[in-house]
C-alpha positions in Angstrom: -20.3 -15.1 16.7 -18.2 -11.9 16.5 -16.8 -11.6 20.0 -13.8 -13.6 21.2 -14.0 -15.7 24.3 -10.9 -14.2 25.9 -10.9 -16.4 29.0 -10.7 -19.6 27.0 -7.8 -18.4 24.8 -5.8 -17.6 27.8 -6.4 -20.7 29.7 -3.9 -23.5 29.8 -4.1 -26.6 27.4 -5.5 -28.8 30.2 -8.5 -26.7 30.6 -9.2 -26.5 26.9 -8.7 -30.2 26.7 -11.4 -30.8 29.4 -13.8 -28.6 27.5 -13.0 -30.3 24.3 -13.7 -33.8 26.0 -17.3 -32.7 26.9 -18.0 -32.2 23.1 -19.4 -34.8 20.7 -17.3 -35.7 17.8 -18.8 -33.2 15.4 -18.2 -30.4 17.9 -14.7 -31.5 18.5 -13.9 -31.5 14.7 -14.9 -27.8 14.7 -13.2 -26.8 17.9 -9.7 -26.0 16.4 -11.4 -24.1 13.5 -13.6 -21.9 15.7 -11.8 -18.7 14.9 -14.2 -16.3 16.7 -13.4 -18.2 20.0 -9.7 -18.5 19.5 -8.8 -15.1 17.8 -7.7 -11.9 19.6 -10.3 -9.3 19.3 -8.0 -7.3 17.0 -8.0 -10.1 14.5 -11.9 -10.0 14.1 -13.7 -7.9 11.6 -14.8 -4.6 13.2 -18.4 -3.7 13.4 -20.0 -0.8 11.3 -20.6 0.2 7.7 -17.0 0.2 6.6 -15.8 -0.3 3.1 -12.1 -1.1 3.8 -10.7 -2.8 6.8 -6.9 -2.1 7.2 -4.9 -4.1 9.5 -1.6 -2.1 10.0 0.6 -4.1 12.3 4.1 -5.5 12.9 5.6 -8.6 11.7 4.2 -11.7 13.3 1.0 -9.9 14.5 -1.3 -12.5 12.7 -2.4 -10.3 9.8 -2.4 -13.2 7.4 -4.5 -15.6 9.6 -7.0 -12.6 10.2 -7.3 -12.0 6.4 -7.6 -15.7 5.6 -10.3 -16.2 8.3 -12.3 -13.1 7.2 -12.2 -14.5 3.6 -13.4 -18.0 4.9 -16.2 -16.3 6.9 -17.4 -14.4 3.8 -17.2 -17.5 1.6 -18.9 -19.9 3.9 -21.8 -17.3 4.6 -22.3 -16.2 1.1 -22.3 -18.8 -1.7 -22.5 -16.1 -4.3 -19.5 -14.4 -3.0 -16.6 -13.6 -5.7 -13.5 -12.7 -3.8 -10.3 -11.3 -5.1 -6.9 -12.3 -3.5 -4.2 -9.7 -4.4 -0.5 -10.0 -3.4 2.7 -8.6 -4.9 3.0 -11.6 -7.2 1.1 -14.8 -8.0 3.7 -16.8 -6.1 3.2 -14.9 -3.0 -0.5 -15.1 -3.3 -0.3 -18.8 -3.6 2.4 -19.4 -1.1 1.1 -17.2 1.7 -2.6 -16.4 1.1 -3.8 -19.8 0.0 -1.3 -22.6 0.8 0.6 -20.9 3.7 0.6 -22.0 7.3 -1.9 -19.3 8.0 -3.6 -19.5 4.6 -7.2 -20.3 3.3 -6.6 -24.1 3.2 -4.8 -24.4 6.6 -7.6 -22.5 8.4 -10.5 -24.4 6.8 -12.0 -27.5 8.5 -11.2 -30.6 6.5 -14.8 -31.4 5.6 -15.4 -28.0 4.3 -11.9 -27.2 2.8 -12.0 -25.5 -0.4 -10.3 -26.8 -3.6 -7.4 -24.9 -5.0 -7.3 -25.1 -8.8 -3.8 -23.9 -9.4 -4.0 -23.8 -13.2 -6.9 -21.4 -13.0 -5.6 -19.5 -10.0 -8.9 -20.1 -8.4 -10.1 -21.4 -5.0 -13.6 -23.0 -5.0 -15.6 -23.5 -1.8 -18.1 -26.4 -1.5 -21.1 -24.0 -1.3 -20.1 -22.4 -4.7 -18.2 -19.3 -3.4 -15.2 -18.5 -5.4 -11.7 -16.8 -4.8 -9.5 -15.6 -7.6 -5.8 -14.9 -7.3 -4.2 -11.8 -8.8 -0.7 -10.2 -8.9 0.0 -6.5 -8.2 2.7 -6.8 -10.9 -0.1 -7.1 -13.5 -2.5 -4.2 -12.9 -4.4 -4.9 -16.1 -5.4 -8.4 -15.0 -7.9 -6.6 -12.7 -9.4 -4.5 -15.4 -12.8 -6.2 -16.2 -13.3 -8.8 -13.5 -16.0 -8.1 -10.8 -15.9 -9.0 -7.2 -18.0 -8.6 -4.1 -15.0 -8.8 -1.6 -11.2 -8.6 -1.9 -8.3 -9.4 0.4 -5.2 -7.4 -0.4 -1.9 -8.6 1.4 1.2 -6.7 2.1 0.2 -3.6 0.0 3.3 -2.0 1.5 5.6 -4.1 -0.7 3.5 -4.1 -4.0 5.6 -3.0 -7.0 6.0 0.7 -7.2 7.6 1.1 -10.6 5.3 2.5 -13.3 2.7 3.3 -10.6 1.7 -0.4 -10.5 0.6 -0.7 -6.9 -1.8 2.3 -7.2 -3.1 1.2 -10.7 -3.8 -2.4 -9.3 -5.7 -1.0 -6.4 -7.7 1.4 -8.7 -8.6 -1.4 -11.1 -9.7 -3.6 -8.1 -11.9 -0.8 -6.7 -13.7 -0.2 -10.1 -14.5 -4.0 -10.2 -15.9 -4.1 -6.6 -19.5 -4.0 -7.9 -21.1 -7.3 -7.0 -23.6 -7.9 -4.1 -25.1 -5.3 -1.9 -22.1 -4.6 0.4 -18.7 -4.9 -1.3 -15.9 -4.9 1.3 -12.2 -5.3 1.3 -9.6 -6.4 3.9 -6.1 -5.0 3.6 -3.2 -6.6 5.7 0.2 -5.0 5.8 3.2 -3.9 7.7 3.2 -0.1 7.6 5.5 1.2 4.9 5.8 4.9 3.6 4.4 4.2 0.3 1.5 6.3 -1.4 -1.0 3.6 -1.2 -0.8 3.0 2.4 -0.9 6.7 3.1 -4.1 7.0 0.9 -5.7 4.4 3.0 -4.8 6.2 6.1 -6.2 9.4 4.8 -9.6 7.6 4.1 -9.9 6.7 7.6 -11.0 10.3 8.4 -14.4 9.9 6.7 -15.1 6.4 8.2 -14.9 4.4 4.9 -11.6 2.9 6.1 -11.4 1.3 9.5 -7.8 0.7 10.9 -6.8 -2.1 13.3 -3.3 -1.4 14.7 -1.1 -3.7 16.5 2.4 -4.8 17.3 4.5 -8.1 17.0 4.3 -8.6 20.8 0.5 -8.8 20.7 1.0 -12.3 19.3 4.0 -13.1 21.4 2.4 -16.2 22.9 2.3 -17.7 19.5 5.7 -16.8 18.3 9.0 -18.6 18.8 11.3 -16.8 21.2 14.0 -16.9 18.6 12.0 -15.0 16.2 11.4 -12.3 18.8 15.2 -12.2 19.4 16.0 -12.1 15.8 13.8 -9.1 15.0 15.1 -7.4 18.1 18.6 -7.9 16.9 17.9 -6.8 13.4 16.1 -3.6 14.3 17.0 -2.6 17.8 18.2 1.0 18.1 16.5 2.1 14.9 13.3 4.1 14.1 12.4 1.1 11.8 11.9 -0.9 14.9 8.7 1.2 15.4 7.6 0.2 11.9 8.5 -3.5 11.7 7.7 -4.4 15.4 5.4 -1.9 16.8 3.5 -1.4 13.5 3.8 2.5 13.5 3.8 4.4 10.5 7.1 6.5 10.2 6.6 10.1 9.3 9.0 12.0 7.2 10.9 14.9 8.8 10.0 18.2 7.2 12.9 19.3 4.9 14.7 16.0 4.9 16.7 15.1 1.8 15.5 11.5 1.8 11.9 10.5 2.4 10.8 6.9 3.5 9.0 6.7 0.1 12.3 7.4 -1.7 14.0 4.6 0.2 11.1 2.2 -0.3 11.4 2.7 -4.0 15.3 2.1 -3.7 14.4 -1.2 -1.9 12.1 -2.3 -4.7 14.9 -2.3 -7.3 16.5 -5.2 -9.3 19.7 -6.8 -8.2 22.5 -7.6 -10.6 25.8 -9.5 -10.4 27.4 -7.4 -13.2 29.2 -4.6 -11.4 31.7 -2.3 -13.1 33.2 -0.9 -9.9 33.1 -1.5 -6.2 34.0 0.9 -3.5 34.3 1.0 0.3 33.6 4.4 1.7 34.8 5.3 5.3 33.8 8.2 7.5 36.4 7.9 10.4 35.3 8.8 13.8 36.8 11.7 15.8 37.4 9.6 18.7 36.6 6.1 19.9 34.2 6.9 22.7 31.1 8.1 20.9 30.8 8.3 17.2 30.4 5.6 14.8 32.7 4.8 12.0 30.7 4.8 8.8 31.7 2.0 6.4 29.5 1.6 3.4 30.1 -0.8 0.4 28.7 0.3 -2.9 28.9 -0.9 -6.4 28.0 0.5 -9.9 26.1 -1.8 -12.2 26.7 -2.0 -16.0 23.2 -0.5 -16.2 24.3 2.6 -14.7 22.5 2.1 -11.4 24.4 2.0 -8.1 23.9 -0.7 -5.5 24.4 -0.3 -1.9 25.7 -3.7 -1.0 26.6 -3.5 2.8 26.7 -1.5 5.9 29.8 -2.5 7.8 29.8 0.5 10.2 31.2 -0.1 13.7 30.5 1.9 16.9 33.0 3.0 19.6 35.9 1.3 17.9 39.5 1.8 18.3 41.5 2.9 15.0 42.9 -0.6 14.6 39.5 -2.3 14.8 37.6 0.0 12.3 40.5 -0.1 9.9 40.4 -3.8 10.0 36.7 -3.8 9.3 37.4 -1.7 6.2 40.2 -4.0 5.0 38.0 -7.1 5.5 35.1 -5.4 3.7 37.5 -4.4 0.7 38.8 -8.0 0.4 35.3 -9.6 0.7 33.8 -7.4 -2.0 36.9 -7.2 -4.1 36.8 -3.4 -4.1 38.5 -1.3 -6.6 38.9 1.6 -4.2 38.7 2.6 -0.6 37.4 6.2 -0.1 38.2 7.7 3.2 37.4 11.1 4.4 40.5 12.9 5.8 39.2 16.1 7.3 39.6 14.6 10.7 43.1 13.0 11.1 44.5 13.8 7.6 47.5 11.4 6.9 46.7 9.4 10.0 43.6 8.0 8.3 45.7 6.6 5.5 48.5 5.2 7.9 45.8 3.4 10.0 44.3 1.8 7.0 47.8 1.0 5.6 48.7 -0.8 8.9 45.4 -2.9 8.5 46.3 -3.8 4.7 49.1 -2.1 2.9 47.7 -3.2 -0.3 44.5 -1.1 0.0 43.7 1.1 -3.0 43.2 4.1 -0.7 41.8 7.6 -2.0 41.6 10.3 0.5 38.8 12.9 0.2 38.4 16.2 1.8 35.0 17.8 2.6 35.0 21.4 1.3 31.3 21.7 1.8 28.8 20.7 4.5 27.2 17.4 4.8 23.9 18.3 3.4 25.5 20.3 0.5 27.4 17.1 -0.4 24.4 14.9 0.1 21.9 16.9 -2.1 23.2 15.6 -5.4 23.3 12.0 -4.0 19.6 12.5 -2.9 18.8 13.5 -6.5 20.2 10.1 -7.7 17.7 8.4 -5.5 14.8 10.6 -6.8 15.7 9.4 -10.4 15.8 5.8 -9.4 19.6 5.4 -9.9 20.3 3.9 -6.5 19.2 0.5 -5.2 19.6 -1.0 -1.7 20.6 -4.8 -1.9 19.4 -5.6 1.6 17.9 -4.0 4.7 19.9 -1.1 6.3 17.7 0.4 8.9 20.3 2.4 10.9 21.7 3.9 7.6 18.2 4.7 6.3 17.3 6.4 9.6 20.3 8.7 9.3 19.6 9.4 5.7 16.1 10.6 6.5 17.5 12.9 9.3 19.7 14.9 7.0 17.9 18.2 6.3 18.3 20.7 3.6 20.4 23.6 5.0 22.7 21.4 7.0 20.9 20.4 10.2 20.6 16.8 11.3 17.6 15.5 13.1 18.2 11.7 13.0 19.4 9.3 15.6 22.9 9.8 17.1 25.2 12.8 17.1 26.3 12.5 13.6 25.1 10.8 10.3 28.4 8.9 9.9 26.7 6.1 8.0 25.0 8.4 5.7 28.1 10.5 5.3 30.0 7.3 4.2 27.2 6.5 1.7 27.5 10.0 0.2 31.2 9.5 -0.3 30.6 6.1 -2.0 28.1 7.3 -4.5 30.0 10.5 -5.1 33.0 8.3 -6.1 30.9 6.0 -8.2 28.6 8.4 -10.0 29.4 12.0 -9.4 33.2 12.3 -9.5 35.9 11.9 -12.3 36.3 8.4 -11.2 32.7 7.6 -11.8 33.3 6.4 -15.3 32.9 2.7 -15.6 35.9 0.4 -16.1 36.3 -3.2 -17.0 37.0 -5.3 -13.9 37.1 -8.7 -15.5 37.7 -10.1 -18.9 
């Protein structure tokens, strides 16, 4: 059965209970596990002679359940199936794809539940079908093994360093040579990484079939608090289109930063060993429109900068944004507060001093345009010398809107957050003050 019975899934529990009461015990046991009846149509495998089924959807869409149910369908119908499960790490593969709330074990009926052999990284179904777990952090582990099917989860966050994501996928493809009809399911939130773009390009020749969807497609099965949380996290940013609507964000032509560059920055390693920490401020011209960009950044003892926090505030009076700066400096034990003084001059320092007279303030003056100041900072990202220690969607939207030549095509009237980031990284890595110093003995 490949078509969903829509009316039943939409009926109230009392109607479903009456139907269940009319079934015998064996039929009742199967009722909760009849996926083709309970799934939304977008969660069922498409028809046709496809090689790859790509589910590109927002958080909470039900991608994991769809992938697990597809694996169960293949395993239960083909005893000779040899299926690869690939995630960003073995822990992720086990915790999400196998043992998770929507994983293989949870979606299988008790009497046909497969056995998970953790030490062997293997799942065995009663009929003989087997599933093997792999990590995208170990591309060479897929060099040699053969499979008839594969499920790749969250390829958008597979490790990017040393081209591991692409190498993992290529090795997997070379081993897809068992059976007469090798197929692969890929489930991921859209992210601007080369592997996702590669699959999107394959859709043109029909070898890759794409299912798209948003978080709200599955709203009836999601807690209200979850929906409120993601709205609060991403509201007002272009990343809401990615994380909620499941839309692939395209780069703006001529932008200093690309989404792929920022994904690479988000894939870095954190550290507690910081030589310097600065709070950079891009004060607003008025309290009625522009934001006050406030970015906290640190320089690690490995020579890599970390973006630690985005404390920017909108439509704030001077005393409010100055207090925010002072609080950030105290919380992060900043060595320096760097403030642009082109607008306001000495007034900027006096406002900050009023918030905390002990602030180690350094005023900076912009002699070049925003894009010219940002170009060497963008080069730091290209060389992997900056890491984002957290999710900063509004900051990243502004960064991707700064264009070579000086134009700005991002959200808002001015890239205040991005400008503060440029001042922070210039202070840490490009100026005379960029030389590391000892903060603690």
